[in-house]
N, CA, C and O of each residue as an XYZ file, in Angstrom:
296
protein
N     -13.120    -34.137    -29.072
C     -11.771    -33.209    -29.105
C     -10.922    -33.363    -28.468
O     -10.997    -32.596    -27.508
N      -9.767    -34.186    -28.426
C      -8.731    -34.514    -27.606
C      -7.989    -33.183    -27.504
O      -8.155    -32.478    -28.500
N      -7.277    -32.706    -26.632
C      -6.333    -32.243    -26.378
C      -5.005    -33.179    -26.523
O      -4.960    -34.327    -26.080
N      -3.981    -32.564    -27.173
C      -2.899    -33.293    -27.093
C      -1.762    -32.203    -25.920
O      -1.889    -30.986    -25.786
N      -0.774    -33.031    -25.254
C       0.132    -32.857    -23.888
C       0.758    -30.643    -24.651
O       0.607    -29.486    -24.259
N       1.236    -31.168    -25.505
C       1.741    -30.265    -25.971
C       1.275    -29.127    -26.008
O       1.909    -28.122    -25.685
N       0.215    -29.141    -26.371
C      -1.074    -28.062    -26.653
C      -1.710    -27.433    -25.456
O      -2.169    -26.293    -25.387
N      -1.657    -28.550    -24.319
C      -2.173    -27.853    -23.110
C      -1.348    -26.989    -22.663
O      -1.661    -25.805    -22.536
N       0.206    -27.619    -22.262
C       0.911    -26.901    -22.024
C       1.407    -25.914    -22.495
O       2.039    -25.242    -21.679
N       1.360    -25.319    -24.121
C       1.176    -24.212    -25.022
C      -0.021    -22.823    -24.193
O       0.198    -21.624    -24.021
N      -0.860    -23.398    -23.956
C      -2.492    -22.997    -23.182
C      -1.808    -22.479    -22.273
O      -1.337    -21.346    -22.373
N      -1.652    -23.259    -21.226
C      -1.148    -22.747    -19.657
C      -0.396    -22.181    -19.920
O      -0.731    -21.176    -19.293
N       0.803    -21.820    -20.560
C       1.893    -20.577    -20.788
C       1.202    -19.771    -21.039
O       1.005    -18.769    -20.352
N       0.515    -20.131    -22.427
C      -0.040    -18.486    -22.382
C      -0.827    -17.684    -21.795
O      -0.979    -16.476    -21.980
N      -1.372    -18.440    -21.013
C      -2.473    -17.792    -19.680
C      -1.902    -17.468    -18.646
O      -2.377    -16.553    -17.974
N      -0.456    -18.286    -18.149
C       0.149    -17.374    -17.247
C       0.728    -16.440    -17.903
O       0.826    -15.522    -17.088
N       1.392    -15.945    -19.361
C       1.955    -14.855    -19.375
C       1.431    -13.722    -19.565
O       2.041    -12.679    -19.328
N      -0.319    -13.783    -20.223
C      -1.240    -13.156    -20.053
C      -1.523    -12.576    -18.633
O      -1.677    -11.356    -18.562
N      -1.606    -13.305    -17.518
C      -1.737    -13.369    -16.349
C      -0.628    -12.350    -15.756
O      -0.977    -11.215    -15.429
N       0.225    -12.620    -15.671
C       1.948    -11.769    -15.660
C       1.767    -10.526    -15.711
O       1.847     -9.701    -14.801
N       1.296    -10.266    -17.761
C       1.579     -8.768    -17.728
C       0.337     -8.259    -17.097
O       0.376     -7.119    -16.634
N      -0.475     -8.768    -17.035
C      -1.903     -7.927    -16.389
C      -1.544     -7.871    -15.008
O      -2.407     -7.211    -14.429
N      -0.776     -8.213    -14.321
C      -0.692     -8.136    -12.901
C       0.932     -7.099    -13.530
O       0.819     -6.098    -12.822
N       1.577     -6.984    -13.964
C       2.308     -5.822    -14.449
C       1.648     -4.815    -14.308
O       1.566     -4.069    -13.331
N       1.092     -4.763    -15.424
C       0.562     -3.108    -15.679
C      -0.275     -2.823    -14.894
O      -0.455     -1.606    -14.840
N      -1.286     -3.775    -13.819
C      -2.189     -3.333    -12.556
C      -1.762     -2.583    -11.371
O      -2.174     -1.690    -10.631
N      -0.706     -3.385    -11.532
C       0.333     -3.332     -9.911
C       0.427     -2.450     -9.689
O      -0.361     -2.115     -8.805
N       1.433     -1.239    -10.238
C       1.251      0.005     -9.415
C       0.317      0.819     -9.675
O       0.521      1.945     -9.221
N      -0.752      0.665    -10.304
C      -2.006      1.642     -9.790
C      -2.147      0.834     -8.578
O      -1.535      1.470     -7.720
N      -2.594     -0.160     -8.082
C      -3.525     -0.782     -7.344
C      -2.559     -0.302     -5.825
O      -3.048      0.036     -4.748
N      -1.117     -0.408     -6.166
C      -0.122      0.020     -5.024
C      -0.172      1.204     -4.584
O       0.046      1.386     -3.386
N      -0.483      2.340     -5.473
C      -0.677      3.703     -5.390
C      -2.063      4.131     -4.362
O      -2.016      4.907     -3.407
N      -3.502      3.248     -4.959
C      -4.486      3.363     -4.846
C      -4.256      2.983     -3.067
O      -4.817      3.704     -2.242
N      -3.345      1.739     -2.590
C      -3.476      1.306     -1.062
C      -2.692      2.374     -0.643
O      -2.996      2.752      0.489
N      -2.030      2.824     -1.028
C      -0.855      4.042     -0.505
C      -1.637      5.088      0.022
O      -1.531      5.581      1.145
N      -2.685      5.488     -1.157
C      -3.303      6.756     -0.635
C      -4.554      6.144      0.211
O      -5.226      7.083      0.639
N      -4.967      5.171      0.506
C      -5.989      4.849      1.397
C      -7.336      5.309      0.483
O      -8.257      6.007      0.908
N      -7.232      4.799     -0.746
C      -8.348      5.051     -2.279
C      -9.456      4.766     -1.198
O      -9.333      3.795     -0.450
N     -10.562      5.631     -1.114
C     -12.044      5.554     -0.228
C     -12.790      6.161     -1.431
O     -12.166      6.945     -2.147
N     -14.380      5.796     -1.783
C     -14.989      6.544     -3.000
C     -15.255      7.589     -1.736
O     -15.422      7.470     -0.522
N     -15.189      8.927     -2.910
C     -15.766      9.887     -2.483
C     -17.172     10.185     -1.560
O     -18.261      9.756     -1.942
N     -17.025     10.935     -0.358
C     -18.309     10.778      0.641
C     -19.247     11.499      0.213
O     -18.959     12.596     -0.265
N     -20.608     11.071      0.275
C     -21.464     11.649     -0.239
C     -22.557     12.993      0.476
O     -23.185     12.712      1.496
N     -22.615     13.567      0.223
C     -23.019     15.212      1.276
C     -24.227     14.483      1.596
O     -24.918     13.863      0.789
N     -24.424     14.605      2.824
C     -25.538     13.769      3.640
C     -26.380     15.017      4.562
O     -25.648     15.866      5.070
N     -27.801     15.141      4.776
C     -28.127     16.337      5.280
C     -28.817     15.507      6.078
O     -28.944     14.312      5.811
N     -29.388     16.141      7.266
C     -30.586     15.485      8.845
C     -31.529     15.785      8.039
O     -31.543     16.694      7.209
N     -32.745     14.623      8.403
C     -33.962     15.304      8.185
C     -34.286     15.289      9.652
O     -33.747     14.943     10.703
N     -35.373     15.803      9.259
C     -36.246     15.897     11.428
C     -37.909     15.762     10.618
O     -38.170     15.770      9.415
N     -38.476     15.689     11.350
C     -39.903     15.295     11.103
C     -40.935     16.662     11.718
O     -40.894     17.381     12.716
N     -41.940     16.527     10.379
C     -42.468     17.817     10.389
C     -43.363     17.269     11.562
O     -43.409     16.081     11.883
N     -44.248     18.546     12.310
C     -45.179     18.716     13.739
C     -45.939     18.685     13.411
O     -46.791     18.579     14.293
N     -46.533     18.731     11.919
C     -47.794     18.921     11.722
C     -48.502     17.449     10.612
O     -49.556     16.826     10.743
N     -47.384     17.309      9.560
C     -47.923     15.975      8.963
C     -47.026     14.855      9.138
O     -47.301     13.821      8.529
N     -45.538     14.908     10.196
C     -45.071     13.751     10.174
C     -43.888     13.590      9.284
O     -42.893     12.892      9.477
N     -44.292     14.671      7.864
C     -43.040     13.751      6.906
C     -41.843     14.536      7.058
O     -41.691     15.697      7.435
N     -40.761     13.368      6.565
C     -39.333     14.110      7.176
C     -38.964     14.948      6.021
O     -38.985     14.436      4.902
N     -38.694     15.946      6.146
C     -37.867     17.096      5.806
C     -35.778     17.274      5.821
O     -34.926     16.914      6.633
N     -35.733     17.792      4.865
C     -34.135     18.315      5.037
C     -34.747     19.630      6.244
O     -35.792     20.275      6.325
N     -33.196     19.561      7.222
C     -33.770     20.071      7.934
C     -33.698     21.764      7.509
O     -34.672     22.467      7.779
N     -32.702     22.255      6.954
C     -32.715     23.542      6.153
C     -33.615     24.136      5.016
O     -33.564     25.162      4.337
N     -34.474     23.045      5.093
C     -35.727     22.691      3.699
C     -36.776     24.189      4.143
O     -36.813     24.494      5.335
N     -37.462     24.920      3.269
C     -38.023     25.995      3.292
C     -39.640     24.832      3.530
O     -39.889     23.685      3.157
N     -40.359     25.781      4.256
C     -41.962     25.297      4.462
C     -43.031     24.767      3.193
O     -43.054     25.487      2.194
N     -43.715     23.811      3.201
C     -44.582     23.479      1.992
C     -45.642     24.270      1.561
O     -45.428     25.481      1.619
N     -46.984     23.831      1.047
C     -47.983     24.786      0.741
C     -48.727     24.745      1.110
O     -49.701     25.235      0.537
N     -48.855     24.113      2.392
C     -49.774     23.781      3.239
C     -49.854     24.733      4.424
O     -48.869     24.863      5.151
N     -51.509     25.720      4.761
C     -51.334     26.594      5.910
C     -50.911     26.656      6.958
O     -50.623     27.728      7.489
N     -50.744     25.301      7.614
C     -50.690     25.007      8.960
C     -49.002     24.516      8.844
O     -48.725     24.261     10.017
N     -48.017     24.315      8.186
C     -47.007     24.340      8.048
C     -46.296     25.328      9.086
O     -46.539     26.534      9.044
N     -45.330     24.730     10.103
C     -44.390     25.284     11.110
C     -43.510     25.563     10.435
O     -42.692     25.827     11.316
N     -42.783     25.791      9.148
C     -41.384     26.158      9.003
C     -41.645     26.936      7.868
O     -42.439     26.697      6.959
N     -40.747     28.082      8.043
C     -40.489     29.087      7.639
C     -40.488     29.317      5.505
O     -39.542     28.828      4.888
N     -41.365     29.898      4.902
C     -41.012     29.370      3.396
C     -39.576     30.388      2.984
O     -39.023     30.262      1.892
């Protein structure tokens, strides 16, 4: 299948028009995000501490486990 020159030029013009419309539609949105310094929301995180008995890492404010020798309050 051979492409003729006019068909090739037509396809290039159509793809260029689609690209221009895409940029025109999405341009203001990208500009607003750039101005706002859009960053993904921060993920809330907690510090972990090692358990003195078993060595497992747990959240700093977590209650104690079911072990009888757990040093953390229940």
